[in-house]
C-alpha positions, 0 to 999 in steps of 0.5 A, a space after each residue: 464814396 471816393 474817386 481816386 486819382 488817375 494813373 497814366 501811362 503811355 497807353 492807358 488812363 486808369 481811374 478808381 472808385 471805391 466805397 464802403 459801410 462801416 460800424 463800430 460798437 464800444 462796451 464797458 463790462 467794468 469800469 476799468 475795461 473798454 471793449 471796441 468792435 467794428 468792421 468795414 465792407 468795401 467795394 473797389 473797381 479800377 477802370 482802364 481806358 485805352 488811349 490808343 483804341 478809346 476802349 474802356 474796361 474793368 481792370 480790377 474789381 472787389 465787391 463786399 470785402 469785409 475787414 474786422 477791427 477789435 480792441 481792448 483798453 484796461 486802465 491800470 490806474 488814473 494815469 496809465 492804461 494798456 491797450 491791444 488791437 487787431 485789424 484787418 487791412 484792405 487798400 486799393 493801389 494805383 500802381 501799374 504793372 508793365 502790362 498796364 494793369 492796376 495792381 490788386 488791393 493790399 490785404 493783410 492785418 495788424 496787431 498792436 500792443 501798448 501802454 499809455 500814460 498821462 500826467 499833469 492833467 493830460 498836459 504831459 503824455 507818453 506811450 510805448 507801442 509794439 506792432 506786427 503787420 502782415 501784408 499781401 500784394 504790396 507794390 514794389 518796383 519791378 526789377 526788370 521794368 523801370 518805372 513799373 511795379 509788381 506785387 510783393 508776396 506775403 510780407 511782414 513789418 514789425 517793431 516798436 515806437 515810444 514817444 513823450 510830448 507835452 508840457 514839462 513846465 508852463 513855459 517849456 514843451 517837449 516832444 521826442 520819440 523813437 521808432 524801430 522797423 524791421 521788414 521781411 518777405 514771408 513768402 515770394 520768389 526763390 531767394 526773397 524769403 527772409 530778405 528785407 522787402 522795404 530796404 528804403 525804410 530806415 530801421 532807426 528813426 529818432 525825432 526831437 523837438 523842444 519849444 520854450 517861452 522865455 520869462 517875461 523878465 527876460 524877453 516878454 513873449 519871445 519863444 524859441 525852438 529847436 528840433 532834430 531828426 536822425 534816420 539810419 542808412 537805407 538802400 534800394 537794390 535792383 538785381 545785384 546792383 545796390 544803391 545805398 544812402 547813409 544815415 542822416 540828421 537834420 536840424 531845425 530851428 524856430 523863433 517867434 515874437 508877439 508883435 501885438 496881442 493877436 499877432 505873432 511873427 515867426 521865423 522857421 528854418 528847416 535843415 539848419 546846417 544845410 545838409 545834403 542827403 538822400 531822402 529816397 533812393 531808387 533805380 539808376 534813372 528814377 526815384 532818387 531824391 535829395 532831402 530839402 536844402 536849407 529853407 527859411 519861412 517867415 510868417 505873420 499870423 493873426 487871431 481875431 
C-alpha cells in the first residue's frame, strides 16, 4: 500500500493511493536453466480536492490491473550466462493536464536480452544487454500550456548498454559503462510518428570510475579515485522553437586516508573543472536546469 505525493495547482490538490498483490515462481527444469514467472495485480485511485469549492472527487481509478512477468536464465559456463525477460508495466502518474486532471497511468511492456559474466570469484563482473520498451500515456510537456502535461501516444524506447565493474587487482577497482538510447513515437498526432518523443534524453552516455589504494611502501592506506561522465547533445522543442543543449563531460575526483584503524577521512570533488552545462532543457520559462557547479565534500567516517 502506498500514498503518493500530493500534486497541487491553482485550483486543485491531487492525492493518490495505490496498492497491489504480487507473486513469483522459480523453476529449474535442468541444472543450467532457471525459469521465472510472476505477476502483479494493481489498484490505483487519484482524488482531486477542489481548493475553491472544497469538494473532493475521483480523478482517475484503476482496479485489479494485471501485469505479468517472465524470464529465463541459461548458464553457458561457470562464469557466463544468457538471459531474457518480458514484463508488462503499470505506473501511476501525478502530472496534471490543463483541465486539472491527473494523467492516466502509464502502461506498456519491456523486453530485455543480455549476457552476464563474472570472473575472479565474482570480484569482476560484466554485462551487455539490449532492450525495448513500449509505452503508452507517458507524461510529456503540453506544447500549448506551459507547466502542464499531456499523455503521449504509443512510444518506444530501445537501445543497449554495457558495463564492466569490480576488482582488477587487490588494490585497483574499476567501473565503466556505455548506454545508447533511441526513442520514437509509434502512434500519435500528425507529424509525430517516427519522431523522437524524449528529446531531452541523450543518445549516448559514457561513465567511468576508477579507485586505487596505494601500496603500503608508498603511502600506507592512501586511496585515490577519478571519474568521468560524458553525455551527447539533447534538446527540447515547443512548436517550431528548439532549445538545444550541447553535450558535456564532467570529471570527479576523490582522495581518502585512514587516520585511524576505524576512521577514514575523505575528500570528494564533483565537477572537478567547474564545467557550466545544462543538465536539462525545457520551455522558455521553466525546466531549464544547469548541472551542479564544482562542489567539494569533506567527510570523516568511523566504524566501530
